[in-house]
N, C-alpha and C positions, 0 to 999 in steps of 0.2 A: 579850845574855844573859850570864851568869857565864862566866868562862874554864873550860875543861875541868879545870884543877887544883884547883877549889873541892870537888867532889866527883863521883862517878860519877853520870851522868844528871842534871846539875844544871839543865839546861834543860828537861827533860821537863814539869815543872809549869806552865809558860808557859801553854800552849795550855789545859790545864783550867781556869786562873785567869782567862783573857781571852776564852775563846770566846763568851760571851753579848755581850761588847762589841765584837766583830767586826763590820764593816760587810758587807752582803749580798755584795758583791764583793771581799772581802779576799783579799790576797795576802801571803803569809808567806815570806819569804827566811830560810833557814837557812845560815849560812855555816859554814865548816870542816868541811863534810860529808863529807869522806874520814876523819874520825874514827869510830871503832866506837861511842862514844856517840851521836854525832849520826845516824849510820845507824840504829841501834836505836830512837833517839827518834822519828825520823820514822815507821818501820814501826809501833810503838806507836801513834802518833797516828791513821795511816790506819787501823789496826784498830779504834779506840775511835770514830773519827769518820768516817762515811762521806760526808762532805760535801766532801772535798779531792780534787782531782787533784793528783798530785806528778810533777815533772820534776827528773832530776838534771842539774846543769850541770857539766861537767868544766872548771871555771875555777879556777886559783889551787889553793887547798885543797879545793876542791869546794864546790858549793852546792846546796840544794833550793829549788825554786820550788813552792810550794803554793797552788793556785788554789781558792777556794771556789767549789762548784757552786751553782746557784740554789736559793733558800730553800725551795721545794718539795720538794727531794731532801734536805733537812737533817734529821738524826736522830742523836742520841748512841747509840750502842749501850750497853746495859746492861753494868755491871760484873760481872765473874763472881767 
């Protein structure tokens, strides 16, 4: 993704744009997860998509590992 200096929440749109292209068993790794924008982004993704489990990895600058749940549990929550 783009560096954090590009703009606030610069990585957020990635999942919105790529979700339909992800494999059924997709894994997403978010690096630099100790940054406030990345923490907020992962929480927003989890609120909008109920098909991921997330685990924080306390490595280096931190990372989130998001694992997609089986397709029968996939649904995009409606925007408010």
